[in-house]
C-alpha positions as CSV (number, residue, x, y, z in Angstrom):
1,M,84.8,36.1,-30.8
2,E,83.1,35.0,-34.3
3,N,85.9,32.0,-34.4
4,Q,84.9,31.3,-30.7
5,A,81.3,30.7,-31.7
6,I,79.9,27.3,-31.5
7,D,79.2,25.9,-34.8
8,I,77.7,21.9,-36.1
9,K,81.4,20.3,-35.6
10,D,81.3,21.5,-32.1
11,Y,77.9,19.9,-31.7
12,L,79.3,16.5,-33.4
13,K,82.4,16.5,-31.1
14,I,80.0,17.1,-27.9
15,I,77.8,14.1,-29.1
16,K,80.8,12.0,-29.9
17,R,82.3,12.6,-26.5
18,R,79.6,12.1,-24.7
19,R,77.9,9.4,-26.7
20,R,77.5,7.0,-23.7
21,F,74.9,9.4,-22.2
22,L,73.2,9.7,-25.7
23,V,73.1,6.0,-26.2
24,I,72.0,4.5,-23.0
25,P,69.3,6.8,-22.3
26,F,67.7,6.5,-25.9
27,L,68.0,2.5,-25.4
28,I,66.6,2.3,-22.4
29,I,63.4,4.6,-23.4
30,A,63.2,3.2,-26.7
31,L,63.0,-0.5,-25.3
32,I,60.4,0.6,-22.8
33,S,58.1,2.1,-25.8
34,I,58.6,-0.9,-27.8
35,V,57.9,-3.4,-25.1
36,L,54.7,-0.9,-24.4
37,A,53.4,-1.1,-27.6
38,V,54.1,-5.1,-27.8
39,L,52.9,-6.0,-24.4
40,L,49.8,-3.9,-24.0
41,P,46.5,-5.7,-24.6
42,A,44.7,-4.7,-27.2
43,V,41.1,-3.3,-26.9
44,Y,38.4,-4.0,-29.0
45,R,35.4,-1.8,-29.9
46,S,32.2,-2.4,-31.2
47,T,29.8,0.1,-32.2
48,S,26.0,0.4,-33.0
49,T,24.3,3.6,-34.4
50,I,20.5,4.2,-33.5
51,L,18.3,6.5,-35.4
52,I,15.8,8.9,-33.5
53,E,13.1,8.9,-36.4
54,A,10.3,11.4,-35.8
55,Q,6.4,10.5,-34.9
56,E,4.8,9.0,-38.3
57,I,1.3,11.4,-37.5
58,P,2.1,14.7,-37.5
59,A,2.3,16.6,-33.9
60,E,-0.4,18.9,-35.3
61,L,-2.9,16.1,-34.8
62,V,-1.8,13.8,-32.3
63,H,0.4,15.1,-29.5
64,S,2.6,13.0,-27.7
65,T,2.8,12.5,-23.9
66,V,6.4,12.1,-24.3
67,T,7.8,15.4,-24.1
68,T,11.2,15.0,-23.1
69,F,14.2,16.1,-25.6
70,A,16.0,13.3,-27.2
71,D,19.3,13.8,-25.5
72,Q,17.7,13.9,-22.1
73,R,15.9,10.7,-22.8
74,I,19.1,9.1,-24.3
75,Q,21.0,9.8,-21.0
76,M,17.4,8.8,-18.6
77,I,17.7,5.4,-20.5
78,S,21.5,5.2,-20.3
79,Q,21.4,5.6,-16.4
80,R,18.2,3.1,-16.1
81,I,20.4,0.4,-18.2
82,M,23.6,0.6,-16.2
83,T,22.2,-0.3,-12.7
84,R,23.5,-2.9,-11.0
85,P,21.4,-5.6,-11.9
86,N,21.4,-5.3,-15.4
87,L,25.1,-5.0,-15.9
88,T,25.5,-7.9,-13.1
89,E,23.7,-10.1,-15.3
90,I,25.6,-9.0,-18.3
91,I,28.4,-9.9,-16.8
92,K,27.5,-13.1,-15.9
93,K,26.0,-14.1,-19.1
94,Y,29.0,-13.6,-21.2
95,D,31.4,-13.8,-18.1
96,L,33.3,-10.9,-18.4
97,Y,36.2,-9.6,-16.4
98,A,37.0,-13.6,-15.2
99,E,40.2,-13.1,-13.5
100,E,39.4,-9.5,-12.0
101,R,36.0,-10.6,-10.5
102,Q,38.2,-12.9,-8.2
103,K,40.7,-10.3,-7.1
104,K,38.6,-7.3,-6.8
105,P,35.4,-6.1,-5.5
106,E,32.0,-6.1,-7.6
107,E,31.8,-2.1,-7.4
108,V,35.5,-1.8,-8.9
109,I,33.9,-4.5,-12.0
110,L,30.9,-2.4,-12.3
111,E,32.5,1.0,-12.2
112,K,35.0,-0.8,-15.0
113,M,32.4,-1.7,-17.2
114,R,30.4,1.8,-17.0
115,K,33.4,3.3,-18.1
116,S,33.7,0.7,-21.4
117,I,30.3,1.8,-22.1
118,K,29.8,5.0,-24.2
119,V,26.9,6.9,-25.3
120,E,27.5,9.5,-27.8
121,T,25.0,11.8,-29.8
122,I,25.1,12.7,-33.0
123,S,23.5,16.3,-34.0
124,A,22.9,17.9,-37.3
125,D,21.2,21.2,-38.6
126,V,17.4,20.9,-38.9
127,A,15.2,23.5,-40.5
128,N,12.1,24.3,-39.1
129,N,10.0,26.4,-41.2
130,K,7.7,27.8,-38.5
131,S,10.9,29.2,-36.5
132,G,12.9,30.0,-39.3
133,P,16.5,29.1,-39.6
134,A,18.1,25.6,-38.9
135,Q,18.8,24.5,-35.4
136,Q,21.1,22.1,-34.2
137,A,19.1,18.6,-33.3
138,T,19.9,15.3,-32.1
139,I,19.1,12.8,-34.6
140,A,21.1,9.8,-33.8
141,F,23.3,8.2,-31.3
142,T,25.9,5.8,-31.0
143,L,26.3,2.9,-28.3
144,T,30.2,1.4,-28.3
145,F,31.4,-1.2,-25.7
146,D,35.2,-2.0,-25.3
147,D,36.6,-5.4,-24.3
148,K,39.8,-7.6,-25.1
149,S,37.8,-10.0,-27.1
150,P,36.3,-8.5,-30.5
151,A,33.7,-11.4,-30.1
152,L,32.8,-10.5,-26.4
153,A,32.8,-6.5,-27.4
154,Q,30.1,-7.5,-30.3
155,K,27.9,-9.7,-28.1
156,V,27.7,-6.9,-25.0
157,A,27.1,-4.3,-27.8
158,N,24.6,-6.3,-29.3
159,E,23.0,-7.1,-25.8
160,L,23.0,-3.0,-24.9
161,T,21.7,-2.0,-27.9
162,S,18.8,-4.6,-27.5
163,L,18.2,-3.0,-23.7
164,F,18.7,0.4,-25.1
165,L,15.8,0.0,-27.7
166,K,13.7,-2.2,-25.5
167,E,14.0,0.5,-22.5
168,N,13.1,3.0,-25.0
169,I,9.8,1.5,-25.6
170,K,8.9,0.3,-22.1
171,S,9.4,4.0,-20.9
172,R,7.3,5.6,-23.8
173,T,4.7,3.2,-23.5
174,E,4.7,3.6,-19.4
175,S,4.7,7.1,-19.5
176,A,1.5,7.1,-22.0
177,E,-0.1,4.8,-19.6
178,N,0.7,6.8,-16.5
179,A,-0.4,9.6,-18.5
180,A,-3.4,8.4,-19.3
181,L,-4.3,6.6,-15.8
182,F,-3.5,9.8,-14.5
183,L,-6.1,11.7,-16.2
184,S,-8.4,9.2,-16.0
185,E,-8.2,8.8,-12.1
186,E,-8.3,12.7,-11.7
187,S,-11.4,13.0,-14.4
188,K,-13.2,10.2,-12.1
189,R,-12.5,12.5,-9.3
190,L,-13.5,15.8,-10.5
191,K,-16.7,13.9,-11.7
192,A,-17.3,12.9,-7.9
193,K,-17.1,16.2,-7.1
194,I,-19.2,17.8,-9.6
195,Q,-21.8,15.3,-8.3
196,E,-21.3,16.0,-4.6
197,I,-21.4,19.8,-5.5
198,Q,-24.8,19.1,-7.6
199,Q,-26.1,17.0,-4.4
200,N,-25.3,20.2,-2.1
201,L,-26.6,22.8,-4.4
202,A,-29.9,20.9,-4.6
203,T,-30.0,20.4,-0.8
204,F,-29.0,24.2,-0.5
205,K,-32.2,24.9,-3.1
206,E,-34.5,23.1,-1.2
207,K,-33.6,24.6,1.9
208,N,-33.5,28.1,0.7
209,L,-36.0,28.1,-2.1
210,N,-37.5,31.4,-1.5
211,Q,-34.3,33.0,-0.8
212,L,-32.6,32.5,-4.0
213,P,-31.4,35.0,-6.2
214,Q,-33.6,33.9,-9.4
215,I,-36.9,34.0,-6.7
216,S,-35.8,37.2,-4.9
217,A,-36.7,39.5,-8.4
218,M,-40.0,37.2,-8.3
219,N,-40.7,37.9,-4.5
220,Q,-39.9,41.6,-5.0
221,Q,-42.3,41.8,-7.9
222,E,-44.9,39.7,-5.6
223,L,-44.7,42.3,-2.7
224,T,-45.0,45.2,-4.9
225,S,-48.1,43.6,-6.3
226,L,-49.2,42.2,-2.3
227,S,-48.7,46.2,-1.4
228,N,-51.1,47.5,-4.5
229,Q,-53.6,44.4,-3.5
230,L,-53.2,45.5,0.2
231,L,-54.3,49.1,-0.8
232,Q,-57.2,48.2,-2.7
233,L,-58.3,46.3,0.1
234,D,-58.1,49.0,2.7
235,S,-59.7,51.3,-0.2
236,Q,-62.8,48.3,-0.4
237,E,-63.0,48.1,3.2
238,R,-63.6,51.9,3.5
239,T,-66.4,51.9,1.2
240,L,-67.7,49.0,2.8
241,Q,-67.6,50.5,6.1
242,D,-69.5,53.8,4.7
243,R,-72.1,51.5,3.4
244,R,-72.6,49.5,6.8
245,Y,-72.7,52.7,8.5
246,Y,-75.1,53.8,6.1
247,L,-77.2,50.5,6.2
248,E,-77.4,51.0,10.1
249,G,-78.8,54.3,10.1
250,E,-81.3,53.6,7.8
251,L,-82.3,50.1,9.6
252,A,-82.4,52.4,12.7
253,Q,-85.1,54.6,11.5
254,I,-87.4,51.5,9.9
255,D,-89.9,49.4,12.1
256,P,-89.1,45.8,11.3
257,N,-92.8,45.1,11.5
258,T,-95.5,46.3,8.7
259,M,-97.6,49.1,10.4
260,A,-101.5,47.6,9.8
261,T,-104.3,50.5,9.6
262,N,-108.0,50.1,9.7
263,A,-111.0,51.0,7.5
264,V,-110.8,54.7,8.1
265,G,-106.5,55.0,8.1
266,N,-105.8,54.8,11.6
267,R,-103.2,52.5,12.9
268,V,-103.8,49.3,14.1
269,F,-101.5,48.4,16.9
270,D,-100.5,45.0,17.3
271,M,-100.1,42.5,19.9
272,K,-96.1,44.0,20.8
273,D,-97.0,47.8,20.5
274,R,-100.1,46.9,22.4
275,L,-98.0,45.6,25.2
276,K,-95.6,48.5,25.0
277,E,-98.4,51.0,25.4
278,L,-99.9,49.3,28.5
279,Q,-96.3,48.9,30.2
280,S,-96.1,52.5,29.4
281,Q,-99.5,53.5,30.9
282,Y,-99.3,51.3,34.2
283,P,-96.6,53.2,36.2
284,S,-98.9,56.6,35.5
285,V,-102.1,54.6,36.5
286,L,-100.7,53.0,39.3
287,S,-99.7,56.2,40.6
288,N,-103.1,57.5,40.6
289,H,-104.8,54.4,41.9
290,S,-104.4,51.8,44.5
291,A,-103.0,48.4,43.5
292,N,-106.7,47.2,43.6
293,H,-108.2,49.6,41.3
294,P,-110.3,48.0,38.6
295,D,-108.3,50.1,36.1
296,V,-104.8,48.9,37.9
297,I,-105.8,45.2,37.8
298,K,-107.4,45.3,34.3
299,I,-104.1,47.1,32.6
300,K,-102.4,44.2,35.1
301,R,-104.3,41.5,33.6
302,E,-104.1,42.6,30.0
303,I,-100.3,42.9,30.3
304,D,-99.9,39.7,31.7
305,S,-102.2,38.4,29.0
306,L,-100.1,39.4,26.0
307,Q,-97.0,38.4,27.5
308,K,-98.0,35.3,27.7
309,E,-99.0,35.5,23.9
310,I,-95.9,37.0,22.9
311,G,-93.7,36.5,25.4
312,S,-91.6,39.1,27.4
313,N,-91.0,42.3,25.4
314,T,-90.0,44.2,28.1
315,D,-87.2,46.9,27.1
316,L,-85.3,46.7,30.1
317,N,-82.8,49.5,28.9
318,A,-86.3,51.9,28.2
319,M,-87.5,51.1,31.7
320,N,-84.1,52.3,33.2
321,G,-84.1,55.1,31.5
322,E,-87.6,56.3,32.5
323,L,-86.7,55.0,35.9
324,T,-83.9,57.0,35.7
325,D,-85.6,59.9,34.8
326,R,-88.3,59.7,37.2
327,K,-85.6,59.7,39.8
328,A,-84.2,63.0,38.6
329,E,-87.3,64.6,38.8
330,L,-88.1,63.2,41.9
331,A,-85.0,64.9,43.5
332,L,-85.7,68.0,42.1
333,L,-89.4,68.1,43.5
334,L,-87.6,67.3,46.8
335,K,-85.9,70.4,46.8
336,Q,-88.8,72.2,46.5
337,Y,-91.6,70.0,48.0
338,S,-91.9,68.0,51.4
339,D,-92.3,64.4,51.1
340,K,-96.1,64.8,51.7
341,H,-96.8,66.8,48.4
342,P,-99.2,65.1,46.3
343,D,-96.3,65.6,43.1
344,V,-94.0,63.6,45.5
345,V,-96.0,61.3,46.5
346,K,-97.4,60.7,42.9
347,L,-93.7,60.4,41.6
348,Q,-92.7,58.3,44.2
349,K,-95.5,55.9,43.4
350,Q,-94.4,55.6,39.7
351,I,-91.1,55.1,40.8
352,S,-92.2,52.1,42.7
353,A,-94.2,50.8,40.1
354,L,-91.4,51.1,37.6
355,Q,-88.7,49.4,40.1
356,Q,-91.6,46.9,40.6
357,S,-92.0,46.2,36.7
358,L,-88.1,46.2,36.0
359,A,-87.8,43.2,38.9
360,S,-90.8,41.2,37.5
361,A,-89.2,41.7,34.0
362,K,-86.1,40.8,35.2
363,Q,-87.4,37.6,37.0
364,S,-90.2,36.7,34.3
365,D,-90.0,33.1,32.8
366,Y,-91.8,34.2,29.6
367,S,-89.9,33.3,26.4
368,N,-87.6,35.7,24.9
369,A,-88.6,34.8,21.4
370,S,-88.9,37.6,19.3
371,I,-91.5,38.3,16.7
372,Q,-89.8,37.6,12.9
373,P,-89.9,41.2,11.1
374,D,-92.0,41.3,8.0
375,N,-90.9,44.7,6.9
376,P,-89.9,44.2,3.3
377,A,-87.9,47.6,3.5
378,Y,-86.3,46.3,7.0
379,I,-85.5,42.8,5.6
380,T,-84.2,44.2,2.6
381,L,-81.6,46.7,4.2
382,K,-81.1,43.8,6.7
383,S,-79.5,41.3,4.2
384,Q,-77.6,44.2,2.9
385,L,-76.0,45.1,6.0
386,A,-75.5,41.0,6.2
387,S,-74.0,41.0,3.0
388,V,-71.8,44.2,3.7
389,N,-70.7,42.1,7.0
390,T,-69.7,39.1,5.1
391,E,-67.8,41.2,2.9
392,I,-65.7,43.2,5.3
393,E,-65.2,39.9,7.0
394,S,-63.7,38.6,3.8
395,L,-61.8,41.4,3.4
396,N,-60.2,41.0,6.7
397,F,-59.4,37.4,6.2
398,T,-57.9,38.4,2.8
399,R,-55.7,41.3,4.5
400,S,-54.7,39.3,7.2
401,R,-53.4,36.7,4.5
402,V,-51.7,39.5,2.4
403,Q,-49.8,40.9,5.4
404,S,-48.7,37.5,6.1
405,K,-47.3,36.8,2.8
406,M,-45.9,40.1,2.7
407,E,-44.2,39.3,5.9
408,E,-42.5,35.9,4.6
409,L,-41.6,37.7,1.5
410,R,-40.1,40.5,3.4
411,S,-37.7,38.1,5.7
412,S,-36.8,36.0,2.3
413,L,-35.7,39.3,1.0
414,R,-33.8,40.3,4.0
415,Q,-31.9,36.9,3.9
416,S,-31.6,36.8,0.4
417,P,-28.2,38.3,0.2
418,L,-26.4,35.9,2.5
419,V,-28.0,33.1,0.7
420,E,-27.1,34.5,-2.7
421,K,-23.5,34.6,-1.8
422,E,-23.4,31.3,-0.7
423,Y,-25.3,30.3,-3.6
424,M,-22.8,32.0,-6.0
425,D,-19.9,30.1,-4.5
426,L,-21.5,27.0,-5.0
427,I,-22.2,28.0,-8.7
428,Q,-18.5,29.4,-9.2
429,D,-17.6,25.9,-7.5
430,L,-19.3,23.9,-9.9
431,D,-18.8,25.9,-12.9
432,N,-14.7,25.9,-12.1
433,T,-15.2,21.9,-11.5
434,N,-17.1,21.6,-14.7
435,L,-14.6,23.6,-16.7
436,R,-11.7,21.7,-15.2
437,Y,-13.6,18.1,-15.6
438,R,-13.9,19.3,-19.5
439,E,-10.2,20.3,-19.9
440,V,-9.2,16.8,-17.9
441,S,-11.8,14.9,-20.2
442,A,-10.1,16.5,-23.2
443,R,-6.6,15.5,-22.1
444,E,-7.5,12.1,-21.4
445,M,-8.7,11.5,-24.8
446,E,-5.7,13.0,-26.1
447,A,-3.8,10.6,-23.9
448,Q,-5.5,7.4,-24.9
449,I,-5.1,8.2,-28.7
450,S,-1.3,9.0,-27.6
451,Q,-1.1,5.8,-25.8
452,Q,-2.3,3.9,-28.8
453,L,0.2,5.7,-30.8
454,E,2.9,4.6,-28.5
455,M,1.2,0.7,-28.6
456,E,1.4,0.6,-32.3
457,R,4.8,2.2,-32.8
458,K,3.6,5.4,-34.8
459,G,5.3,7.5,-32.1
460,E,9.1,8.4,-32.1
461,R,11.2,5.7,-32.1
462,F,14.7,4.4,-32.1
463,T,15.7,2.3,-35.0
464,L,18.8,0.5,-35.3
465,I,20.6,1.5,-38.5
466,D,23.9,0.3,-38.1
467,P,24.0,-3.1,-35.5
468,P,27.2,-4.0,-33.8
469,Q,29.9,-5.6,-35.6
470,E,33.1,-7.6,-34.6
471,P,35.9,-5.2,-34.7
472,L,38.7,-6.4,-36.9
473,Q,41.2,-3.7,-35.6
474,P,41.5,-2.9,-32.0
475,V,40.5,0.9,-30.8
476,S,43.3,1.0,-28.4
477,P,46.5,0.9,-27.8
478,N,47.7,3.1,-30.6
479,R,51.1,1.2,-31.0
480,I,52.5,3.2,-33.7
481,A,52.0,6.3,-31.6
482,I,53.7,4.6,-28.5
483,M,56.4,3.8,-30.6
484,V,57.1,7.2,-32.5
485,L,56.4,9.0,-29.1
486,G,58.7,6.5,-27.4
487,M,61.7,7.3,-30.0
488,V,61.2,11.0,-29.8
489,L,61.2,10.9,-26.0
490,A,64.4,8.4,-26.6
491,V,66.1,10.9,-28.7
492,A,64.9,13.9,-26.6
493,S,66.2,12.0,-23.0
494,G,69.8,11.4,-24.8
495,L,70.1,15.0,-25.9
496,G,69.1,16.2,-22.4
497,A,71.2,13.7,-20.8
498,V,74.2,14.9,-23.2
499,A,73.5,18.4,-22.9
500,L,73.5,18.6,-18.9
501,T,76.4,16.4,-18.7
502,E,78.3,18.8,-21.1
503,M,77.1,21.9,-18.7
504,L,78.0,20.1,-15.3
505,D,81.7,18.8,-17.0
506,S,84.3,21.7,-16.1
507,T,87.1,20.2,-18.2
508,V,88.4,22.2,-21.2
509,N,88.0,20.0,-24.0
510,S,88.7,22.4,-27.2
511,P,90.7,25.3,-28.4
512,K,87.9,27.4,-28.1
513,A,87.2,26.5,-24.4
514,V,91.1,27.7,-23.8
515,A,90.5,30.8,-25.6
516,A,87.6,31.8,-24.0
517,I,89.2,31.4,-20.6
518,L,92.8,32.6,-21.6
519,G,91.4,35.6,-23.9
520,V,94.1,34.1,-26.5
521,E,94.3,31.5,-28.6
522,P,97.1,28.7,-27.8
523,L,99.6,28.2,-30.4
524,A,99.2,24.4,-30.9
525,S,96.7,21.6,-30.0
526,I,98.0,18.0,-29.2
527,P,95.2,15.5,-30.0
528,Y,94.4,12.8,-27.5
529,F,96.3,9.2,-27.5
530,E,94.2,6.2,-26.3
531,S,95.6,3.5,-23.8
532,Q,95.3,0.3,-24.1
533,R,92.9,-0.1,-21.7
534,E,90.8,2.8,-23.2
535,H,90.6,1.4,-26.2
536,Q,89.4,-1.8,-25.1
537,A,86.7,0.0,-22.9
538,H,85.6,1.6,-26.3
539,R,85.5,-1.6,-28.3
540,N,83.5,-3.3,-25.2
541,E,81.1,-0.1,-25.8
542,R,80.5,-0.4,-29.5
543,R,79.9,-4.0,-29.0
544,L,77.3,-3.4,-26.2
545,L,75.8,-0.6,-28.7
546,L,75.8,-3.2,-31.4
547,I,73.8,-5.9,-29.2
548,G,71.4,-3.4,-28.3
549,M,70.7,-1.9,-31.9
550,A,70.3,-5.7,-32.8
551,I,67.7,-5.8,-29.9
552,A,66.1,-3.0,-30.9
553,G,66.0,-4.2,-34.4
554,V,64.1,-8.1,-33.5
555,L,62.0,-5.8,-31.4
556,A,60.9,-3.5,-34.0
557,V,60.4,-6.5,-36.5
558,I,58.2,-8.3,-34.0
559,A,56.2,-5.0,-33.5
560,F,55.9,-4.8,-37.0
561,H,54.5,-7.7,-37.1
562,F,52.0,-7.2,-34.6
563,I,51.4,-4.0,-34.8
564,V,51.4,-3.4,-38.7
565,M,51.1,-6.8,-40.4
566,P,52.3,-10.0,-39.9
567,L,55.5,-10.6,-41.5
568,D,54.2,-13.6,-44.0
569,V,51.6,-11.4,-45.4
570,F,54.1,-8.3,-45.4
571,W,56.6,-10.9,-47.6
572,Y,54.1,-11.8,-49.8
573,K,52.9,-8.3,-50.8
574,L,56.5,-7.4,-51.2
575,L,57.1,-10.4,-53.3
576,R,54.1,-9.2,-55.2
577,V,55.2,-5.9,-55.5
578,V,58.7,-6.9,-56.8
579,G,57.3,-9.3,-59.2
580,N,55.3,-6.7,-60.8
């Protein structure tokens, strides 16, 4: 079994026997790889490096209105640059993809150009003293463009770099301007709202002046003061009423006219008292005598004379009272006596005289002018009573005003809770709007400073540190890698074809195969003798192999010339090395 194991000689015999299946795939794949390495068009890449510089002024002093991260802003600017108008303008300007534009639609050309543009960020560990350990941050980025022409690759990359830098400045400036404009409009709107609320508040105060919260406390104090004043007025009125009753009682007991006396001290009646006395005597005299009696006529004439002098001084109430008394006495007498009784007749005459006197007094045309009082005590009491009445009227007038004022204050205090709620809502709305206005005004000033920062290029900016250069070497295809990979694939394909053919072939080609089949080794082995025809076929195969190898060598030299270095340069370097 050990003698039957396949060794290296067996593998060499298999390769020699199946050399045709090894060489043909190898030559085909090698030629294809060499053709691809030579004929694939070279693609050149021009690259620019842009540094992201932080703003010159510390962020603690001036806050920027651009709050997006650098990589986000790079992606946003990339999308703005690679729009249809920008790419179409660049394609027309540099006549890119001239042949393809005649055959393919515009969308395909634009998509191809977008794939040729690459933006890659460069990150680094940036230490932050405030947050502690270093963190990854984008500090720069590269912008590349691939094209078959190195000159066009440089020009387009330069154009894209310029657009990138301009778009960054434009976007930051527009962002700062938009922020400042928005805050300015918001500030104006809040200011107009404040003025509107102030106007509404002024109108509300004017309409509800006495119901305002700050006035309610004063109204309550004033109401308490008016209540105390009303109590004082009541006390003063009671005192004045008592005084008036006292003066009226005193006046009722004092004669308004002074009593005159004669030399012996007897009272001398004045015309008024004399008239009263005669009027009281007249009914009694008339009841005793007839109307033509000299005494009756005398009294009547004296009464008329006095009435002409001093006017009517008849006390109708007294006469009515006396008439009523006489009628009551007559009624009592009629119960005891007949109508003819002398007392009854006398009383009837007195009643008739009183009735005539009362009728004549009512129909009298004499003046009712009264005699002015001349009693000093009466006059003094009368003036005091008039003063008391005046003070009482003044107190009543003051009380009415105080009560009216108190009613107004009570009405204002009843309405105060509703007014206070609406008033506090207006005040709170005004305070909130003022607070918001101050915040927006402060932010507006910061936005204006940030806008000036961006206009003077003092904020975060993109700086071109490595402009695009015309590439000297293509970035693709990697011809050496294609050739190496092709050779490896060619060898693997040839060996695979040999192995597959050997596995599918059932012929016996070695003593080991016979021993494996029969279980015993053969006694001897006869070598294979080629015929003339087979010998000629083998010669043709070797000739083709040599031709293929020559062609492969020529292709290798051509590939070396175009991929590695030109042959004249190689020959010059080789001579220089040999000469040394």
